[in-house]
All heavy atoms as a GROMACS GRO file, in nm:
protein
  574
    1MET      N    1  10.796   0.847   7.693
    1MET     CA    2  10.662   0.893   7.673
    1MET      C    3  10.559   0.791   7.727
    1MET      O    4  10.570   0.677   7.697
    1MET     CB    5  10.643   0.915   7.524
    1MET     CG    6  10.511   0.981   7.493
    1MET     SD    7  10.511   1.045   7.322
    1MET     CE    8  10.373   0.944   7.260
    2THR      N    9  10.472   0.840   7.811
    2THR     CA   10  10.372   0.743   7.867
    2THR      C   11  10.253   0.748   7.781
    2THR      O   12  10.222   0.851   7.720
    2THR     CB   13  10.336   0.790   8.009
    2THR    OG1   14  10.285   0.925   8.010
    2THR    CG2   15  10.458   0.781   8.098
    3ALA      N   16  10.184   0.632   7.777
    3ALA     CA   17  10.062   0.622   7.695
    3ALA      C   18   9.947   0.668   7.777
    3ALA      O   19   9.932   0.656   7.901
    3ALA     CB   20  10.045   0.475   7.658
    4THR      N   21   9.859   0.749   7.703
    4THR     CA   22   9.737   0.801   7.774
    4THR      C   23   9.611   0.738   7.695
    4THR      O   24   9.628   0.684   7.582
    4THR     CB   25   9.730   0.946   7.773
    4THR    OG1   26   9.726   1.001   7.634
    4THR    CG2   27   9.844   1.010   7.848
    5LYS      N   28   9.501   0.750   7.757
    5LYS     CA   29   9.384   0.685   7.698
    5LYS      C   30   9.340   0.772   7.570
    5LYS      O   31   9.285   0.724   7.482
    5LYS     CB   32   9.264   0.685   7.790
    5LYS     CG   33   9.201   0.821   7.838
    5LYS     CD   34   9.089   0.802   7.921
    5LYS     CE   35   9.026   0.948   7.939
    5LYS     NZ   36   8.902   0.929   8.021
    6ASP      N   37   9.381   0.911   7.561
    6ASP     CA   38   9.350   0.989   7.446
    6ASP      C   39   9.422   0.934   7.326
    6ASP      O   40   9.376   0.965   7.208
    6ASP     CB   41   9.380   1.139   7.480
    6ASP     CG   42   9.297   1.197   7.590
    6ASP    OD1   43   9.180   1.152   7.599
    6ASP    OD2   44   9.338   1.295   7.651
    7GLN      N   45   9.527   0.872   7.338
    7GLN     CA   46   9.607   0.819   7.228
    7GLN      C   47   9.539   0.701   7.159
    7GLN      O   48   9.544   0.680   7.044
    7GLN     CB   49   9.745   0.782   7.261
    7GLN     CG   50   9.827   0.909   7.301
    7GLN     CD   51   9.967   0.862   7.343
    7GLN    OE1   52   9.978   0.755   7.405
    7GLN    NE2   53  10.067   0.954   7.327
    8PHE      N   54   9.460   0.627   7.246
    8PHE     CA   55   9.404   0.504   7.198
    8PHE      C   56   9.248   0.516   7.174
    8PHE      O   57   9.190   0.431   7.096
    8PHE     CB   58   9.427   0.395   7.298
    8PHE     CG   59   9.570   0.367   7.323
    8PHE    CD1   60   9.647   0.407   7.435
    8PHE    CD2   61   9.642   0.304   7.215
    8PHE    CE1   62   9.771   0.382   7.445
    8PHE    CE2   63   9.782   0.285   7.229
    8PHE     CZ   64   9.851   0.324   7.347
    9PHE      N   65   9.183   0.603   7.234
    9PHE     CA   66   9.041   0.609   7.219
    9PHE      C   67   8.991   0.745   7.173
    9PHE      O   68   9.058   0.846   7.197
    9PHE     CB   69   8.966   0.592   7.357
    9PHE     CG   70   9.007   0.459   7.429
    9PHE    CD1   71   9.096   0.454   7.513
    9PHE    CD2   72   8.949   0.338   7.372
    9PHE    CE1   73   9.131   0.324   7.580
    9PHE    CE2   74   8.990   0.221   7.419
    9PHE     CZ   75   9.078   0.204   7.533
   10LYS      N   76   8.879   0.748   7.100
   10LYS     CA   77   8.833   0.875   7.048
   10LYS      C   78   8.794   0.955   7.162
   10LYS      O   79   8.728   0.911   7.257
   10LYS     CB   80   8.718   0.850   6.960
   10LYS     CG   81   8.765   0.786   6.832
   10LYS     CD   82   8.637   0.769   6.738
   10LYS     CE   83   8.680   0.700   6.605
   10LYS     NZ   84   8.552   0.693   6.521
   11PRO      N   85   8.801   1.095   7.158
   11PRO     CA   86   8.750   1.184   7.255
   11PRO      C   87   8.595   1.186   7.247
   11PRO      O   88   8.538   1.129   7.155
   11PRO     CB   89   8.817   1.319   7.226
   11PRO     CG   90   8.844   1.307   7.084
   11PRO     CD   91   8.885   1.166   7.049
   12GLY      N   92   8.531   1.237   7.342
   12GLY     CA   93   8.378   1.240   7.346
   12GLY      C   94   8.330   1.315   7.226
   12GLY      O   95   8.402   1.377   7.148
   13ARG      N   96   8.199   1.304   7.206
   13ARG     CA   97   8.134   1.364   7.095
   13ARG      C   98   8.144   1.512   7.099
   13ARG      O   99   8.132   1.575   7.208
   13ARG     CB  100   7.988   1.331   7.086
   13ARG     CG  101   7.970   1.168   7.068
   13ARG     CD  102   7.824   1.143   7.037
   13ARG     NE  103   7.822   1.044   6.933
   13ARG     CZ  104   7.744   1.048   6.833
   13ARG    NH1  105   7.654   1.138   6.824
   13ARG    NH2  106   7.756   0.966   6.733
   14VAL      N  107   8.156   1.570   6.986
   14VAL     CA  108   8.155   1.723   6.969
   14VAL      C  109   8.022   1.765   6.922
   14VAL      O  110   7.963   1.698   6.826
   14VAL     CB  111   8.266   1.764   6.876
   14VAL    CG1  112   8.264   1.917   6.855
   14VAL    CG2  113   8.403   1.715   6.922
   15SER      N  114   7.971   1.872   6.980
   15SER     CA  115   7.831   1.908   6.936
   15SER      C  116   7.826   1.969   6.797
   15SER      O  117   7.941   2.008   6.744
   15SER     CB  118   7.786   2.007   7.033
   15SER     OG  119   7.853   2.134   7.024
   16ALA      N  120   7.724   1.968   6.731
   16ALA     CA  121   7.716   2.022   6.606
   16ALA      C  122   7.736   2.163   6.595
   16ALA      O  123   7.797   2.209   6.496
   16ALA     CB  124   7.573   1.981   6.540
   17THR      N  125   7.696   2.234   6.691
   17THR     CA  126   7.727   2.391   6.679
   17THR      C  127   7.876   2.413   6.700
   17THR      O  128   7.924   2.499   6.639
   17THR     CB  129   7.649   2.459   6.803
   17THR    OG1  130   7.683   2.393   6.935
   17THR    CG2  131   7.498   2.451   6.783
   18ASP      N  132   7.947   2.328   6.785
   18ASP     CA  133   8.092   2.342   6.790
   18ASP      C  134   8.161   2.317   6.651
   18ASP      O  135   8.255   2.383   6.618
   18ASP     CB  136   8.152   2.258   6.895
   18ASP     CG  137   8.109   2.301   7.037
   18ASP    OD1  138   8.072   2.416   7.056
   18ASP    OD2  139   8.126   2.223   7.138
   19LYS      N  140   8.107   2.203   6.586
   19LYS     CA  141   8.166   2.168   6.443
   19LYS      C  142   8.139   2.285   6.352
   19LYS      O  143   8.231   2.331   6.280
   19LYS     CB  144   8.097   2.043   6.405
   19LYS     CG  145   8.152   1.924   6.463
   19LYS     CD  146   8.093   1.797   6.408
   19LYS     CE  147   8.121   1.676   6.473
   19LYS     NZ  148   8.064   1.553   6.410
   20LEU      N  149   8.027   2.338   6.367
   20LEU     CA  150   7.982   2.448   6.270
   20LEU      C  151   8.074   2.569   6.300
   20LEU      O  152   8.122   2.638   6.206
   20LEU     CB  153   7.833   2.475   6.287
   20LEU     CG  154   7.771   2.598   6.197
   20LEU    CD1  155   7.786   2.552   6.058
   20LEU    CD2  156   7.635   2.615   6.232
   21ALA      N  157   8.086   2.606   6.420
   21ALA     CA  158   8.172   2.715   6.457
   21ALA      C  159   8.317   2.707   6.418
   21ALA      O  160   8.377   2.802   6.363
   21ALA     CB  161   8.159   2.738   6.611
   22THR      N  162   8.362   2.585   6.437
   22THR     CA  163   8.507   2.564   6.388
   22THR      C  164   8.516   2.567   6.240
   22THR      O  165   8.606   2.634   6.187
   22THR     CB  166   8.543   2.419   6.442
   22THR    OG1  167   8.540   2.418   6.580
   22THR    CG2  168   8.687   2.388   6.401
   23THR      N  169   8.425   2.509   6.174
   23THR     CA  170   8.422   2.512   6.027
   23THR      C  171   8.412   2.650   5.970
   23THR      O  172   8.481   2.697   5.886
   23THR     CB  173   8.307   2.422   5.966
   23THR    OG1  174   8.312   2.297   6.022
   23THR    CG2  175   8.313   2.427   5.816
   24ASP      N  176   8.316   2.733   6.033
   24ASP     CA  177   8.296   2.874   5.988
   24ASP      C  178   8.427   2.948   6.016
   24ASP      O  179   8.468   3.034   5.933
   24ASP     CB  180   8.185   2.925   6.087
   24ASP     CG  181   8.149   3.065   6.026
   24ASP    OD1  182   8.126   3.090   5.906
   24ASP    OD2  183   8.137   3.161   6.121
   25LYS      N  184   8.485   2.934   6.132
   25LYS     CA  185   8.608   3.004   6.155
   25LYS      C  186   8.717   2.973   6.063
   25LYS      O  187   8.791   3.074   6.011
   25LYS     CB  188   8.653   2.974   6.308
   25LYS     CG  189   8.784   3.042   6.350
   25LYS     CD  190   8.825   2.989   6.489
   25LYS     CE  191   8.961   3.047   6.517
   25LYS     NZ  192   9.022   2.989   6.631
   26VAL      N  193   8.746   2.843   6.032
   26VAL     CA  194   8.846   2.811   5.940
   26VAL      C  195   8.827   2.860   5.806
   26VAL      O  196   8.909   2.910   5.729
   26VAL     CB  197   8.862   2.660   5.941
   26VAL    CG1  198   8.962   2.612   5.831
   26VAL    CG2  199   8.910   2.612   6.074
   27ALA      N  200   8.693   2.856   5.760
   27ALA     CA  201   8.659   2.895   5.621
   27ALA      C  202   8.686   3.051   5.607
   27ALA      O  203   8.731   3.099   5.513
   27ALA     CB  204   8.513   2.864   5.600
   28ARG      N  205   8.644   3.128   5.717
   28ARG     CA  206   8.658   3.279   5.715
   28ARG      C  207   8.814   3.303   5.714
   28ARG      O  208   8.852   3.396   5.643
   28ARG     CB  209   8.591   3.338   5.833
   28ARG     CG  210   8.449   3.335   5.814
   28ARG     CD  211   8.373   3.407   5.942
   28ARG     NE  212   8.229   3.391   5.931
   28ARG     CZ  213   8.150   3.466   5.863
   28ARG    NH1  214   8.200   3.571   5.803
   28ARG    NH2  215   8.021   3.444   5.873
   29GLU      N  216   8.898   3.232   5.786
   29GLU     CA  217   9.038   3.252   5.786
   29GLU      C  218   9.100   3.225   5.652
   29GLU      O  219   9.181   3.306   5.598
   29GLU     CB  220   9.103   3.165   5.884
   29GLU     CG  221   9.087   3.202   6.027
   29GLU     CD  222   9.148   3.102   6.132
   29GLU    OE1  223   9.197   2.998   6.092
   29GLU    OE2  224   9.128   3.137   6.249
   30ILE      N  225   9.059   3.115   5.582
   30ILE     CA  226   9.106   3.088   5.446
   30ILE      C  227   9.064   3.196   5.356
   30ILE      O  228   9.141   3.240   5.269
   30ILE     CB  229   9.046   2.948   5.400
   30ILE    CG1  230   9.118   2.840   5.487
   30ILE    CG2  231   9.078   2.920   5.256
   30ILE    CD1  232   9.044   2.705   5.466
   31ILE      N  233   8.941   3.240   5.358
   31ILE     CA  234   8.896   3.351   5.265
   31ILE      C  235   8.970   3.478   5.286
   31ILE      O  236   9.007   3.540   5.189
   31ILE     CB  237   8.734   3.375   5.276
   31ILE    CG1  238   8.661   3.252   5.226
   31ILE    CG2  239   8.691   3.489   5.210
   31ILE    CD1  240   8.513   3.242   5.265
   32ALA      N  241   8.991   3.515   5.416
   32ALA     CA  242   9.061   3.633   5.444
   32ALA      C  243   9.214   3.619   5.399
   32ALA      O  244   9.252   3.728   5.343
   32ALA     CB  245   9.070   3.659   5.592
   33GLU      N  246   9.268   3.509   5.405
   33GLU     CA  247   9.408   3.496   5.364
   33GLU      C  248   9.418   3.500   5.208
   33GLU      O  249   9.497   3.561   5.163
   33GLU     CB  250   9.456   3.355   5.406
   33GLU     CG  251   9.595   3.318   5.361
   33GLU     CD  252   9.636   3.182   5.402
   33GLU    OE1  253   9.606   3.148   5.522
   33GLU    OE2  254   9.694   3.114   5.327
   34GLU      N  255   9.317   3.441   5.136
   34GLU     CA  256   9.312   3.452   4.990
   34GLU      C  257   9.294   3.597   4.956
   34GLU      O  258   9.357   3.649   4.857
   34GLU     CB  259   9.207   3.366   4.939
   34GLU     CG  260   9.233   3.216   4.943
   34GLU     CD  261   9.129   3.122   4.895
   34GLU    OE1  262   9.016   3.176   4.853
   34GLU    OE2  263   9.147   3.006   4.887
   35ALA      N  264   9.198   3.668   5.014
   35ALA     CA  265   9.174   3.808   4.975
   35ALA      C  266   9.304   3.886   4.996
   35ALA      O  267   9.333   3.976   4.916
   35ALA     CB  268   9.070   3.865   5.060
   36THR      N  269   9.375   3.863   5.098
   36THR     CA  270   9.492   3.943   5.136
   36THR      C  271   9.604   3.910   5.027
   36THR      O  272   9.669   3.998   4.973
   36THR     CB  273   9.550   3.906   5.266
   36THR    OG1  274   9.450   3.941   5.367
   36THR    CG2  275   9.676   3.981   5.301
   37ARG      N  276   9.619   3.780   4.986
   37ARG     CA  277   9.715   3.743   4.892
   37ARG      C  278   9.681   3.794   4.747
   37ARG      O  279   9.761   3.848   4.688
   37ARG     CB  280   9.714   3.591   4.881
   37ARG     CG  281   9.827   3.537   4.799
   37ARG     CD  282   9.839   3.381   4.800
   37ARG     NE  283   9.746   3.325   4.909
   37ARG     CZ  284   9.685   3.208   4.888
   37ARG    NH1  285   9.697   3.145   4.783
   37ARG    NH2  286   9.617   3.161   4.990
   38ILE      N  287   9.553   3.800   4.721
   38ILE     CA  288   9.509   3.863   4.586
   38ILE      C  289   9.541   4.016   4.586
   38ILE      O  290   9.583   4.065   4.490
   38ILE     CB  291   9.358   3.831   4.568
   38ILE    CG1  292   9.340   3.686   4.526
   38ILE    CG2  293   9.300   3.912   4.451
   38ILE    CD1  294   9.201   3.632   4.529
   39LEU      N  295   9.506   4.077   4.699
   39LEU     CA  296   9.517   4.221   4.702
   39LEU      C  297   9.674   4.261   4.698
   39LEU      O  298   9.716   4.352   4.632
   39LEU     CB  299   9.466   4.284   4.838
   39LEU     CG  300   9.467   4.426   4.847
   39LEU    CD1  301   9.402   4.501   4.751
   39LEU    CD2  302   9.418   4.464   4.985
   40THR      N  303   9.756   4.178   4.764
   40THR     CA  304   9.903   4.206   4.758
   40THR      C  305   9.950   4.183   4.622
   40THR      O  306  10.036   4.260   4.569
   40THR     CB  307   9.969   4.107   4.864
   40THR    OG1  308   9.928   4.128   4.986
   40THR    CG2  309  10.122   4.130   4.858
   41LYS      N  310   9.909   4.077   4.552
   41LYS     CA  311   9.950   4.054   4.412
   41LYS      C  312   9.907   4.165   4.320
   41LYS      O  313   9.991   4.204   4.242
   41LYS     CB  314   9.889   3.920   4.365
   41LYS     CG  315   9.944   3.878   4.225
   41LYS     CD  316   9.880   3.749   4.185
   41LYS     CE  317   9.916   3.716   4.047
   41LYS     NZ  318   9.863   3.583   4.003
   42THR      N  319   9.783   4.203   4.328
   42THR     CA  320   9.726   4.309   4.252
   42THR      C  321   9.811   4.448   4.265
   42THR      O  322   9.845   4.505   4.165
   42THR     CB  323   9.581   4.346   4.285
   42THR    OG1  324   9.512   4.221   4.264
   42THR    CG2  325   9.526   4.445   4.187
   43GLU      N  326   9.842   4.484   4.393
   43GLU     CA  327   9.916   4.601   4.416
   43GLU      C  328  10.058   4.579   4.356
   43GLU      O  329  10.104   4.685   4.299
   43GLU     CB  330   9.921   4.622   4.566
   43GLU     CG  331   9.797   4.669   4.632
   43GLU     CD  332   9.801   4.683   4.771
   43GLU    OE1  333   9.908   4.650   4.829
   43GLU    OE2  334   9.707   4.731   4.839
   44ARG      N  335  10.118   4.478   4.365
   44ARG     CA  336  10.258   4.452   4.317
   44ARG      C  337  10.250   4.463   4.169
   44ARG      O  338  10.337   4.531   4.102
   44ARG     CB  339  10.307   4.317   4.354
   44ARG     CG  340  10.446   4.282   4.298
   44ARG     CD  341  10.491   4.148   4.345
   44ARG     NE  342  10.412   4.035   4.311
   44ARG     CZ  343  10.420   3.977   4.194
   44ARG    NH1  344  10.510   4.010   4.110
   44ARG    NH2  345  10.335   3.874   4.164
   45LEU      N  346  10.152   4.398   4.093
   45LEU     CA  347  10.150   4.408   3.952
   45LEU      C  348  10.120   4.540   3.910
   45LEU      O  349  10.170   4.594   3.804
   45LEU     CB  350  10.038   4.301   3.905
   45LEU     CG  351  10.077   4.158   3.922
   45LEU    CD1  352   9.962   4.070   3.874
   45LEU    CD2  353  10.200   4.117   3.842
   46ARG      N  354  10.042   4.626   3.973
   46ARG     CA  355   9.994   4.757   3.939
   46ARG      C  356  10.122   4.848   3.946
   46ARG      O  357  10.148   4.921   3.859
   46ARG     CB  358   9.889   4.812   4.024
   46ARG     CG  359   9.858   4.947   3.992
   46ARG     CD  360   9.730   5.004   4.087
   46ARG     NE  361   9.616   4.929   4.058
   46ARG     CZ  362   9.534   4.869   4.147
   46ARG    NH1  363   9.574   4.886   4.278
   46ARG    NH2  364   9.431   4.808   4.118
   47ARG      N  365  10.205   4.827   4.054
   47ARG     CA  366  10.322   4.900   4.064
   47ARG      C  367  10.424   4.868   3.956
   47ARG      O  368  10.487   4.961   3.903
   47ARG     CB  369  10.384   4.870   4.213
   47ARG     CG  370  10.496   4.954   4.242
   47ARG     CD  371  10.544   4.934   4.388
   47ARG     NE  372  10.569   4.796   4.420
   47ARG     CZ  373  10.501   4.719   4.502
   47ARG    NH1  374  10.396   4.769   4.562
   47ARG    NH2  375  10.544   4.592   4.525
   48LEU      N  376  10.436   4.742   3.918
   48LEU     CA  377  10.525   4.710   3.820
   48LEU      C  378  10.480   4.772   3.678
   48LEU      O  379  10.568   4.805   3.599
   48LEU     CB  380  10.545   4.555   3.800
   48LEU     CG  381  10.620   4.489   3.919
   48LEU    CD1  382  10.606   4.339   3.908
   48LEU    CD2  383  10.760   4.533   3.912
   49ARG      N  384  10.354   4.764   3.656
   49ARG     CA  385  10.298   4.815   3.528
   49ARG      C  386  10.325   4.971   3.525
   49ARG      O  387  10.369   5.012   3.422
   49ARG     CB  388  10.146   4.798   3.511
   49ARG     CG  389  10.087   4.852   3.391
   49ARG     CD  390   9.945   4.814   3.381
   49ARG     NE  391   9.867   4.848   3.492
   49ARG     CZ  392   9.820   4.964   3.531
   49ARG    NH1  393   9.837   5.070   3.456
   49ARG    NH2  394   9.748   4.988   3.643
   50ILE      N  395  10.300   5.031   3.635
   50ILE     CA  396  10.325   5.188   3.630
   50ILE      C  397  10.480   5.210   3.605
   50ILE      O  398  10.512   5.298   3.530
   50ILE     CB  399  10.277   5.245   3.769
   50ILE    CG1  400  10.127   5.242   3.768
   50ILE    CG2  401  10.318   5.394   3.788
   50ILE    CD1  402  10.058   5.270   3.899
   51GLU      N  403  10.563   5.136   3.675
   51GLU     CA  404  10.710   5.159   3.652
   51GLU      C  405  10.746   5.131   3.518
   51GLU      O  406  10.832   5.197   3.457
   51GLU     CB  407  10.785   5.062   3.753
   51GLU     CG  408  10.787   5.108   3.892
   51GLU     CD  409  10.854   5.007   3.991
   51GLU    OE1  410  10.907   4.908   3.937
   51GLU    OE2  411  10.837   5.021   4.102
   52ARG      N  412  10.691   5.023   3.451
   52ARG     CA  413  10.730   4.986   3.313
   52ARG      C  414  10.674   5.095   3.214
   52ARG      O  415  10.743   5.133   3.123
   52ARG     CB  416  10.660   4.860   3.277
   52ARG     CG  417  10.706   4.805   3.125
   52ARG     CD  418  10.621   4.682   3.093
   52ARG     NE  419  10.491   4.717   3.080
   52ARG     CZ  420  10.401   4.627   3.085
   52ARG    NH1  421  10.409   4.501   3.112
   52ARG    NH2  422  10.270   4.667   3.080
   53GLU      N  423  10.549   5.150   3.243
   53GLU     CA  424  10.501   5.262   3.157
   53GLU      C  425  10.579   5.376   3.168
   53GLU      O  426  10.589   5.458   3.072
   53GLU     CB  427  10.359   5.278   3.183
   53GLU     CG  428  10.263   5.170   3.142
   53GLU     CD  429  10.123   5.187   3.184
   53GLU    OE1  430  10.095   5.284   3.265
   53GLU    OE2  431  10.031   5.111   3.141
   54ALA      N  432  10.634   5.409   3.283
   54ALA     CA  433  10.708   5.532   3.309
   54ALA      C  434  10.844   5.520   3.241
   54ALA      O  435  10.898   5.619   3.188
   54ALA     CB  436  10.725   5.554   3.459
   55SER      N  437  10.908   5.405   3.237
   55SER     CA  438  11.035   5.391   3.180
   55SER      C  439  11.039   5.361   3.034
   55SER      O  440  11.140   5.375   2.960
   55SER     CB  441  11.110   5.281   3.247
   55SER     OG  442  11.041   5.151   3.212
   56ALA      N  443  10.921   5.335   2.971
   56ALA     CA  444  10.902   5.300   2.835
   56ALA      C  445  10.910   5.435   2.749
   56ALA      O  446  10.851   5.527   2.803
   56ALA     CB  447  10.780   5.218   2.804
   57PRO      N  448  10.984   5.444   2.645
   57PRO     CA  449  10.975   5.559   2.562
   57PRO      C  450  10.838   5.587   2.498
   57PRO      O  451  10.767   5.489   2.484
   57PRO     CB  452  11.084   5.537   2.452
   57PRO     CG  453  11.089   5.388   2.442
   57PRO     CD  454  11.051   5.343   2.581
   58GLU      N  455  10.809   5.708   2.475
   58GLU     CA  456  10.678   5.753   2.408
   58GLU      C  457  10.676   5.689   2.268
   58GLU      O  458  10.765   5.707   2.194
   58GLU     CB  459  10.670   5.896   2.408
   58GLU     CG  460  10.647   5.968   2.540
   58GLU     CD  461  10.505   5.949   2.596
   58GLU    OE1  462  10.403   5.932   2.520
   58GLU    OE2  463  10.496   5.927   2.711
   59GLU      N  464  10.574   5.623   2.236
   59GLU     CA  465  10.561   5.563   2.109
   59GLU      C  466  10.470   5.667   2.019
   59GLU      O  467  10.371   5.724   2.063
   59GLU     CB  468  10.480   5.430   2.109
   59GLU     CG  469  10.563   5.326   2.185
   59GLU     CD  470  10.478   5.194   2.177
   59GLU    OE1  471  10.398   5.180   2.097
   59GLU    OE2  472  10.514   5.106   2.260
   60LYS      N  473  10.527   5.696   1.902
   60LYS     CA  474  10.449   5.780   1.813
   60LYS      C  475  10.350   5.694   1.740
   60LYS      O  476  10.366   5.574   1.702
   60LYS     CB  477  10.546   5.835   1.704
   60LYS     CG  478  10.655   5.924   1.767
   60LYS     CD  479  10.744   5.967   1.650
   60LYS     CE  480  10.853   6.062   1.716
   60LYS     NZ  481  10.949   6.113   1.622
   61PRO      N  482  10.230   5.757   1.722
   61PRO     CA  483  10.118   5.684   1.655
   61PRO      C  484  10.151   5.664   1.518
   61PRO      O  485  10.210   5.744   1.447
   61PRO     CB  486   9.993   5.759   1.673
   61PRO     CG  487  10.056   5.899   1.712
   61PRO     CD  488  10.183   5.887   1.778
   62LYS      N  489  10.122   5.547   1.459
   62LYS     CA  490  10.152   5.515   1.325
   62LYS      C  491  10.052   5.573   1.235
   62LYS      O  492   9.931   5.586   1.276
   62LYS     CB  493  10.148   5.356   1.299
   62LYS     CG  494  10.257   5.291   1.369
   62LYS     CD  495  10.257   5.141   1.340
   62LYS     CE  496  10.369   5.073   1.415
   62LYS     NZ  497  10.372   4.922   1.388
   63LYS      N  498  10.095   5.621   1.120
   63LYS     CA  499   9.999   5.672   1.024
   63LYS      C  500   9.911   5.570   0.961
   63LYS      O  501   9.968   5.459   0.922
   63LYS     CB  502  10.069   5.758   0.906
   63LYS     CG  503  10.139   5.870   0.956
   63LYS     CD  504  10.210   5.957   0.852
   63LYS     CE  505  10.287   6.069   0.901
   63LYS     NZ  506  10.356   6.132   0.791
   64SER      N  507   9.787   5.593   0.956
   64SER     CA  508   9.703   5.492   0.902
   64SER      C  509   9.693   5.511   0.746
   64SER      O  510   9.693   5.614   0.695
   64SER     CB  511   9.560   5.490   0.962
   64SER     OG  512   9.504   5.623   0.936
   65ARG      N  513   9.701   5.403   0.678
   65ARG     CA  514   9.697   5.397   0.536
   65ARG      C  515   9.532   5.398   0.482
   65ARG      O  516   9.463   5.331   0.559
   65ARG     CB  517   9.764   5.290   0.480
   65ARG     CG  518   9.916   5.287   0.491
   65ARG     CD  519   9.986   5.176   0.430
   65ARG     NE  520  10.118   5.173   0.463
   65ARG     CZ  521  10.204   5.088   0.420
   65ARG    NH1  522  10.165   4.992   0.335
   65ARG    NH2  523  10.337   5.092   0.448
   66ALA      N  524   9.515   5.469   0.376
   66ALA     CA  525   9.384   5.454   0.325
   66ALA      C  526   9.356   5.313   0.255
   66ALA      O  527   9.455   5.264   0.196
   66ALA     CB  528   9.356   5.565   0.216
   67ARG      N  529   9.242   5.266   0.289
   67ARG     CA  530   9.214   5.132   0.230
   67ARG      C  531   9.180   5.142   0.086
   67ARG      O  532   9.111   5.240   0.041
   67ARG     CB  533   9.108   5.063   0.305
   67ARG     CG  534   9.134   5.022   0.442
   67ARG     CD  535   9.027   4.957   0.507
   67ARG     NE  536   9.066   4.910   0.642
   67ARG     CZ  537   8.977   4.836   0.711
   67ARG    NH1  538   8.873   4.796   0.671
   67ARG    NH2  539   9.019   4.808   0.834
   68LYS      N  540   9.229   5.051  -0.002
   68LYS     CA  541   9.187   5.050  -0.131
   68LYS      C  542   9.065   4.973  -0.148
   68LYS      O  543   9.042   4.875  -0.095
   68LYS     CB  544   9.301   4.978  -0.227
   68LYS     CG  545   9.439   5.059  -0.221
   68LYS     CD  546   9.522   4.985  -0.310
   68LYS     CE  547   9.660   5.063  -0.313
   68LYS     NZ  548   9.757   4.997  -0.400
   69VAL      N  549   8.967   5.025  -0.239
   69VAL     CA  550   8.841   4.958  -0.254
   69VAL      C  551   8.854   4.874  -0.373
   69VAL      O  552   8.907   4.908  -0.479
   69VAL     CB  553   8.734   5.069  -0.285
   69VAL    CG1  554   8.598   5.000  -0.305
   69VAL    CG2  555   8.720   5.169  -0.169
   70ALA      N  556   8.818   4.741  -0.354
   70ALA     CA  557   8.827   4.648  -0.467
   70ALA      C  558   8.713   4.677  -0.573
   70ALA      O  559   8.601   4.705  -0.544
   70ALA     CB  560   8.809   4.506  -0.411
   71ALA      N  561   8.759   4.667  -0.699
   71ALA     CA  562   8.662   4.690  -0.807
   71ALA      C  563   8.577   4.569  -0.826
   71ALA      O  564   8.628   4.459  -0.823
   71ALA     CB  565   8.748   4.721  -0.931
   72LYS      N  566   8.462   4.594  -0.865
   72LYS     CA  567   8.372   4.482  -0.886
   72LYS      C  568   8.357   4.444  -1.028
   72LYS      O  569   8.375   4.504  -1.124
   72LYS     CB  570   8.233   4.515  -0.841
   72LYS     CG  571   8.215   4.527  -0.684
   72LYS     CD  572   8.073   4.536  -0.648
   72LYS     CE  573   8.061   4.553  -0.504
   72LYS     NZ  574   7.922   4.560  -0.453
   0.00000   0.00000   0.00000
């Protein structure tokens, strides 16, 4: 491997607009990736909940007892 000047010296200055564009692009990619991940997880959990509810037996409502009033 031969040594080049780019390995030893910093490249030229990058303009502020280029830095801003790069930062904006990366931030938007990260946000889109997180949104996709959250949506995928939500869909998976919803599907599992629906399957669990479908396979669970019907629960009968419990009869409520009348409350006793304490004597004063």
